[in-house]
C-alpha positions in Angstrom: -28.2 172.2 30.9 -30.9 172.2 33.5 -31.0 175.1 36.0 -32.3 174.7 39.5 -35.8 176.6 40.2 -36.1 178.7 43.5 -39.7 177.7 43.2 -39.4 174.1 42.9 -36.7 174.1 45.5 -39.2 175.7 48.2 -42.0 173.7 47.3 -40.2 170.3 47.5 -38.7 171.3 50.7 -42.2 172.2 52.0 -43.5 168.7 50.4 -40.9 167.0 52.3 -41.5 168.7 55.5 -45.1 167.6 55.7 -43.9 164.0 55.0 -41.4 164.2 57.8 -44.8 165.0 60.2 -46.6 162.1 58.8 -43.5 159.8 58.8 -44.8 158.1 62.1 -48.1 157.2 60.4 -46.3 156.4 57.2 -43.8 154.0 59.0 -46.7 152.2 60.7 -48.7 151.9 57.7 -45.6 150.4 56.1 -45.0 147.9 58.4 -48.4 146.8 58.4 -49.5 147.2 54.7 -46.7 148.2 52.8 -46.6 151.5 50.9 -46.5 151.1 46.8 -42.7 151.6 45.9 -41.7 152.9 49.5 -38.7 151.1 51.1 -36.8 151.6 54.4 -33.5 152.5 53.9 -31.1 152.2 56.9 -27.7 153.6 56.7 -24.8 154.2 59.2 -25.1 158.0 60.1 -21.5 159.7 58.7 -21.1 161.7 62.2 -22.9 159.7 64.8 -21.7 156.2 63.7 -25.5 155.2 64.4 -27.6 153.2 62.0 -30.3 155.8 60.6 -33.7 154.8 59.1 -35.4 156.7 56.5 -38.4 155.9 54.1 -37.6 156.1 50.4 -38.9 155.3 46.9 -37.1 152.3 45.5 -37.3 152.7 41.7 -36.6 149.9 39.0 -35.2 150.8 35.8 -33.9 148.0 33.3 -33.8 145.8 36.4 -31.4 147.8 38.5 -32.6 149.2 41.8 -32.1 153.2 42.5 -32.8 155.8 45.3 -32.3 159.4 45.5 -33.6 162.6 46.5 -35.1 165.2 44.0 -33.9 168.3 45.9 -30.3 167.9 46.2 -28.2 166.4 48.9 -30.2 166.0 52.2 -29.0 164.1 55.5 -29.6 160.5 54.3 -27.8 160.8 50.9 -25.0 162.3 52.6 -24.7 159.3 54.9 -25.3 157.0 51.9 -22.3 158.7 50.0 -20.1 158.6 52.9 -21.0 154.9 54.1 -21.3 153.5 50.4 -23.9 150.8 51.6 -26.9 150.3 52.9 -29.8 147.9 54.2 -32.9 148.0 52.0 -35.9 146.9 53.1 -39.2 146.8 50.7 -41.1 144.8 52.9 -40.9 144.3 56.6 -38.5 141.7 57.6 -36.9 141.5 54.1 -33.6 143.0 54.1 -30.6 143.0 51.8 -27.3 144.9 51.7 -26.4 146.9 48.7 -23.4 149.2 47.8 -24.5 152.4 46.7 -22.8 154.1 43.6 -23.6 157.9 43.0 -25.0 158.8 39.6 -23.2 161.4 37.7 -25.0 163.5 34.9 -25.6 161.3 31.9 -28.2 158.9 30.0 -28.5 156.6 33.3 -29.4 159.6 35.7 -31.7 160.9 33.2 -33.4 157.7 33.1 -34.0 157.5 36.5 -35.3 160.9 36.8 -37.7 160.2 34.0 -38.9 157.1 35.8 -39.6 158.8 38.9 -42.7 160.6 37.2 -44.3 157.2 36.5 -43.4 155.2 39.3 -44.2 157.3 42.1 -48.1 156.9 43.4 -50.3 159.8 42.8 -50.2 162.9 43.4 -46.4 162.5 43.7 -46.1 161.5 40.4 -47.5 164.6 39.1 -45.4 166.8 41.4 -42.2 165.0 40.0 -43.3 165.3 36.4 -43.7 169.2 36.8 -40.2 169.8 38.5 -38.4 167.5 35.9 -35.9 170.4 34.8 -35.1 171.3 38.5 -34.6 167.7 39.7 -32.2 167.1 36.5 -30.2 170.1 37.9 -30.0 169.3 41.8 -31.3 165.7 42.3 -29.0 163.1 44.0 -29.2 159.4 42.9 -27.5 156.3 43.6 -27.6 152.8 41.9 -27.8 149.9 44.4 -26.0 147.0 43.6 -26.3 143.7 45.5 -23.0 142.8 47.5 -22.8 139.7 45.5 -24.5 137.6 42.7 -26.1 135.2 44.9 -28.1 137.9 47.3 -26.0 137.0 50.2 -26.8 139.1 53.0 -30.6 139.0 52.4 -31.8 137.5 55.3 -35.7 136.4 56.4 -36.8 135.1 59.8 -39.9 132.9 59.5 -38.9 131.2 56.5 -35.9 129.6 57.4 -35.1 130.8 61.2 -33.1 133.5 59.8 -30.2 131.9 58.0 -29.0 133.0 54.5 -31.4 131.8 51.9 -30.2 130.0 48.7 -30.0 131.8 45.1 -33.2 130.3 43.8 -35.2 131.8 46.7 -33.4 135.0 46.3 -34.5 135.3 42.3 -38.2 134.5 43.4 -38.3 137.0 46.2 -36.6 139.8 43.9 -39.4 138.9 41.4 -42.1 139.2 43.9 -40.6 142.9 44.9 -40.0 144.0 41.2 -43.7 142.9 40.6 -44.7 145.0 43.5 -42.7 148.1 42.5 -44.5 148.0 39.1 -48.3 147.3 40.4 -50.6 150.2 41.7 -51.7 147.6 44.5 -47.9 146.6 45.7 -48.9 146.9 49.2 -50.6 143.5 49.1 -48.3 140.3 49.7 -50.3 137.0 48.0 -51.3 134.4 50.4 -49.3 131.6 50.5 -46.2 133.3 49.1 -42.8 133.0 50.8 -43.1 136.5 52.2 -46.6 136.3 53.6 -46.7 136.8 57.7 -42.7 137.9 57.4 -42.5 140.6 60.0 -38.8 140.5 61.6 -35.5 140.4 60.4 -32.3 138.9 62.3 -28.8 141.2 60.6 
């Protein structure tokens, strides 16, 4: 069984403290251009009841979506565990609501942790690769499940005036998002795609 590392616990805390300082810049860049596998997760606060947003890495393994934190439970993972669902936007203005299923120790969780080292951009991928044993010991991860098979809850302003889009379009957009997650240049959206120019969402 993997054991937590005091060195990695401190190092990851330091890394995420730096990311928090850069958060306004990262959010502005994400809104303007996208940012690799980065998505915005919005979840109800377990104490305040208010909606809280955080930028997270959206991971794909075997066609399923996952989010998590490598250094144990933090504020947003505790909120997600309590709320059991969240809204996720991988591109500005494209939101979907998902049920969050916490992962216990096992092959599925191990596969997500291994995938993190490959799907995170440089230099994060090197950090996650080096810290694998610590992450297996303490990391908190969730599988995101769409609330229904037709993708209801996904809303896009500018495509159909904010109305729910149909299953065919949901599938097409989901394919684009998966391609974006696996591509090194995932921040661009092709001209003429149904996502180009989208910036606002009505929920």
